[in-house]
N, C-alpha and C positions, 0 to 999 in steps of 0.2 A: 203257542196259543192254539186253542181248539176253536174252529169256526163251524157252526151248525147252520145249515141252510134249510129253512122251512119253505117248501114250494111244491108244485105238482105239475104234471103234464098228462093229458089224456085227450080223447076224441072231442070232448065238449069244450075244454078250455084252450086246447092247442098246446104248443110247446115253447112259446116265447118267453114265459116267465122262467121256466127251467133253464132255457138256453142262456139268458143273461146271467143267471146265477152260476152256471157252469163257466162262463167267461171270466167272472170274478174269482171263482174258486180256483181256476187254473193259474191265475196270477199269484194267489195267496199260498198255494199248496207247497211251494218250495221249502219254506221254513215252518209250516204249520200243519196241523192235522185237520182234515176236512171230513165233515159228516153231512149227509143229506137226510132230513126227516120227511118221510113221504107217507101219504094216506090214500091218495086217489090216482096214483101214477100207474100207467099200463105196464103189464108184466115185461113186455119186450124192451121197454125203455129202462126199467129197473135192472134188467139183466146186463145191459150195456154199461150202465152207471157203475155197477159193481166191479167192472174191470179197471176203474179209475179211482173210485172213492168208496168210503165206508157208508153203507146204506142202513138206516134203521126204519123199518116199516111199522106202521101203526094202523089200527082199525079205522080210527077217525081222529079228529082234533081233540075230543074229550079224552081219548085214550092216551094222548101225549101228556096231558095234564095229570092224569092218574099215575103215570109212570115217571114223571119228572124227577121226583126225589131220588129215585133209584138210579136213573140214567145220568142226570146232570149234577154230579157230586162236587165238582171243583169250580166254583163260581169265578174265582179270581182269574183263571186263564181260559174262560169260555166266552165266546162272542156269538150272539144269535143274529142271523140275517133272515128276515121274513119277506118273501115276494109271493104273496098268495091272497087273491081277492076274497076268498072265503073266510079269512080271519077277521075278527072284530076287535074293538078296543078292549073289551073286558078280558078276552083271551090273551091279548098282548100284555096287559097289565099283570096278569097272574104268572105267565111264563117268564116274563122279564126278571122276576124275583130270583130265578135260578141262574142268571147270567151276569157277567161283569158289565156288558153293554149290549144294547139291541139296536140294530139298523133295520128300518122298514123301507122297502122299495115299493112305491105305489104311484101310478099316474093319475089317479082320481083325487083331485084336491078337495072334493066334498066330504071324503071320509076322514074320521078322526082317528088318530093313532097314538099309542103309548110307546114311546121309544126315546133313545138317547140321540139318535140321528135319523133324519128323514131324507129320502132321496126321491126326486121326481125329475125325470130326464126330458120333460117336455119344454118347449118354448112357451113361456107364460106371459100374459099381459100384466100391466102394472097392478091392476086390482087383485089378480090372483096371487101375485108376489106379496102384496100387503097382507093378504089372508094367511099365507104360509108363515110370514114373519111373526104375525100375532100368535099363531099356533105353536111355533117351534123356536121362537126367539132367534138365536144365532145357530141353532143346531139343525141346519138343513143344507142340502146340496140340490140346487135347482138348475136345470138347463141341459141341453144335449152334450155339453162338454163332459158330462158324467154318463153318457150312453155306454152301456156295458157291452162293447163289441169284443170279438176275439182279436188276439194280437196280430193276426194276418192283415187286418185293415190298416193299422198304422205302418206296417212294413211295406205294403204295396203302395201306400199313399206317398212314400218317399220317392218312388220311381217316377220317371217323366211320363206324364199322361200321353196316351196315344191320340193322335189327331184323327178324328173321324168326320167326314164331310157328308155322309149319308146314313140313313137308318138301315141297318143290316141285321144286327144281333139283338134279339128280343128275349128277355127273361120273364118267365111266368112263375110266380111263387106266392101262394096263398097260405103259407104257414103250415103248422103241424097237422091239422085235420081237414080243413076245407069241407065242412059237413054238407054244404049246399052244392058242392062240386062246381064251383065257378071256374076252376081250372079247365074242365072239359068244354064249357061254353065259350070261353075265351079262345082256347086252342082251335076249336072248330072253325072259327073265323080267320085266325092268323095263318092257318095251314094252307089257305087258298094259294094256288100257283101265281096268281096275278100280283101278289105282294113280293114274292121272292125273298122272304125273310128266313134267316136261320133262327129257329125257336128252341130255346133251352127251357125245359120244364123241371122244376124242383118239386118233388113229391114228399110231403111231410111224413114223419114216422107213424102218425095216426090216420093217414089218408087211406080210406077204405076202397077206393075205386082203381087202384094201381093196375091190377091185372086187366080189367076191362079197358082202361085208357090205352095201355101199351098195345093191346091187341087191335084196337080200333085204328091206331096210327102207326102200326108196325111197318108199313110200306112207304112211309114218308121219310125220305133221306135227310130232309132239312130239319127234322125234329129229333132232339136228344133229351132223354130222360135221366134224371139223377135222383137218388134216394140215399138216405143214411150218410150224407156227407158231414164230416166234422166241422168244416168251414165252407161258407159260400163266398168268401172274399175274392178268390181268384176268378170265379164266374162273374161276380158283380163287376169286377175290374175290367173285364172284356165285354161288357154289355153296353149297348147303345140306348136301350129303353127297358125299363123295368115295369112290369104290370103286377100289382099285388094289392094286399090289404093295407089299411092305414094303421097298423099296430106297431109293435116294437121294431119290425124290420125296416121301418121308415128311415131309421138312423143309419142302417147299413147302406141304403141307396144314397142318402144324402152325403155320407162320408166320401163317396167317389164322384159326387156331383152328377149323378145319373138322372136324366129326365125320367120322371115317373108318372104313370097313369094309375091312380089310386082309387080303390073301391072301399066304401065303408061296409064292413061285414058284421060289426057289432056296435052296440050303443057306446061302449067305453072308448071307441076309436074316434068319436065325433070331435072331442076336444082337440086332440092332436091334429086331425085333418083340418079343422077350421083355422088353427094357427099357422099351419104350413101353407094353406091356401092364401092367407093374408100376406105371407112373406113371398108368395109366388115361387115356392120351392117344389110344388107338385102340380099336376094337372088332375083335377077331381073328376072321376068317372061316374060318381053317384053311388047310391046305396045298392048293395048286392040284390036286395029284394026288388029293385026297380030296373034291373038289367034289361037293356034294350039293344038288340042287335044292330039296328040302323044307326042309333046314336054312337055305339061303340065303333062301327066302321068309319063314321064321319070323323071321330076323334083320331083314329089311327091314320087316316089320310091326311088330316090336318098336321099331325106330328111329322109324317113322312115328307110332306111338301114344305114344311117350315122347320126342318130339323136343326139346321145351323143356328137359327135365331133362338129356338127353344133350348138348345144345348148351351148357348152363351148365357141365357137367363139362369141356368142351373149352376153356372160356375161360381167359385168362391164359397161353396158350402162348407169348406174346411174351417171357415170362421166359426161355425157352429159345432161341427163334429170332426175331431182330428184323429179319431181311432184310439186315443189313449184313455178313454173313460174308465175302463176296468183297472188299468194301472194307476190312474189318478186316485180312484176310490181306495184301492189297496194301499197306496202310500198314505192316505189320510187315516185309514184304520190301523196300519202298522208302519209308522214312520221309520225311514232309514236313519242310521247313525251318520254323523258328519264324515266319518271315515269312509262311508259308502258313496259319498258325493264326489263329483269331478266337474271339470270344465271341458267344453268342446267349442270349436269355432262354428259360428252360425253359417248356414248355407241357404240357397234359394228356397228350399222346401220349408224353411222356418218363417217365412214371411207372415203367415197368419198367426203364429204364436206371438210374434213381436207386435202385430196389430192389436191383438186382444190385450196384451200387457199394457201397451201404450194407451188404450182407451178404457182401461179399468178406472172406475169412478174415483178411487182413492189416489191413483197415480195422476189423473187429470187435476184433482183438487190440489195436489202437491206441486204441480207444474206452474211455471210462470205464465205459460199460455194454456188456459184451461179449456179451450174449445175442443170439441170432439174431432178427431182426425179422420178425414175421409179415406176410404180404402184405396182409391186410385192415387191419391197424393202419397199415401203411405208406401204403396208399391214402388213408385218412382224413387222416393227417398231411400227405401231399403235396398233396392237393387243398385243404386248409385253408391251407397255405403260399401257394398260388397265388391264393387269394381276397383276400389282402391284399398286393398287389404293391408298395406303397410301403414297407411294413414288412419284407417278405421278398423279397430279391433273389436269384433262383436263376439262375445262369449256367452254360451248358454250353460247355466249351472244346472246339474242334473244328477239323478240317480240312474241305476240301470233300468228303472221302470218308467220314469217320467221326468219332464222338465220342471224345475223348481223356480227358475228366474233367469235374469239376464244382466250382464254388465257390458257397457260400451265405452271404449276409449277412443276419442278423436284426438289424434296427435298432430301437432304443428310446432316446429322449432323446439323439439325436445320437451314440449309441454303436452300432457295428456289430460283432457277434460273427461271427467267421469260421469256417466249416467248409469243408473241401475234400478232394478225393481225385482221384488219377489212376488211370485204368483200368490194371489189372495188366499188360496187354500193352504199355503204353507208359511204364513206369517206368524209372528209372535213365538218363534222357535229359535231365534238367534242366527238364522241362516243368512241374513243380509251381511252381517259382520264376517261370517265365515267365508262367504262367497268373495267378498272384496279382499280378504286376506290371500285367498288363492290367486286372484288376479294380480295383486301387487307382487306376490312371490314369483309368478310366472314371468313378469316383466322387469324383474329386479336388475338384470344384466344390462338393460337399455339406458340406465342412468337418466330416468325421466323425472320431471317435476309433475306431480299429480295434483289436480285441483278439482273442486266441485262447488257448485253454487246451490245453496239450500235456502228455501223460504224460512223465515224466522219462526213460523208456527209449526214447522215440520220437526217436531221434537224427536221422533224416532230416528230420522236420518242424522240429526245433529248429534245425538248420543252415539250413534255408530261411528261417525268420523272422529269424535272425541276419543272414543275407546281405541281407535286405530292410531292414535297419537298424531292426528292432523292438527296443524296450527290454524287458528281462525282469525278472520278479519271481519268485523261487523260493518255492514253497509245499511242503507235506508230500509230496504224491504227484504234483505237477504244476508246470509253469512257465507263468506268464501272460505273454504277449507283448502289447505295446501300441505303437501308433503314431498320431500325429496327422497327418492328411493336409491 
């Protein structure tokens, strides 16, 4: 399959859109050909991209349409991914005719798009979700579980988090360009000796004040500058507080549950910031245009004096962002074969995956107890399950890219009760039946009696157990399935 990414990066728009496309492209490139369609991307960025991907440069967006017939010849094996705010509905409709399918990535719900699949990685309210459902029917991916982070976030998230009891390491990152040079204004205040902070500064590819800034702070041993890093994951992982803009990088900070002081530097960030404020997942610093030194100092002192409390409030962000967004989207676009799936035993780091599966609306509707499960109750239950690995067998069904679902066997007196679920993104593909086949095969030597209780209106599960040759006994509100292995 050929994947074509239409995006851009420059001093005016920053590099966030390009970066999330790169993160997705790097997951897809193993078995596919990757192309980037660029019109307004700076020369230095294009040069770096050429080392990794095929680049097609155009004068402008009209130029792409003019040359489309010549360049995009094989519709059946071509997929277009658009992440560019300058593109409109009319352009999308014309260009889509040259591709098998089109995915549009956009955080602005007010815009209308022509596409086969729409992706918005924001936390949306009920009203916004309804609007998207009306526009795109079932052809949408909404929420930070689809945040397109690089693979290093998911890898580091598995490590045991470091315990920090005081504010020491502060990261400043205002994206690719930071035209208003908020980086320098913030750094001037944090560099003061009275704070005794270690300050890490990330300079974007299009940041034009690099030489001036490094010269100004060259004698400060507590300040470290970085530029042109392929991934910020390791730096974020070792950070106590992140200071930056409320754009795409919000999900990088949230992935590691880092307390964040966030500025609004553009209009399109307002929606994301407002929703994160409601969830108490960030501390809002205000609009960049209203930057006030006194207010900023007060906020820093407040965070320093209340660091443990603020850090605890930021915990459990893994519920929203698990670092697998790019892999998840890649699996949706290019599903693995059943031969590429496998089982693994669950571990403590999987607690949030199980929590999200358990609270999926369809899973709750199919359960005998339909109440939403509270996080603290879930954690106690989950860790207790893991403490008795001979009695409780928790399997995760997966590909090499992402988790697909789970099966749990609770064993007592040679009888194993089955609980299972498939992630909502991967249903209607016959994966539930295949997953249970693998589990039964794995435990064949134990000579167990397997059984499951299924609600009478849960047709999908009923059919799965019937296909697996389970015998059934009908009760008042449920069907009991059993099988001797």
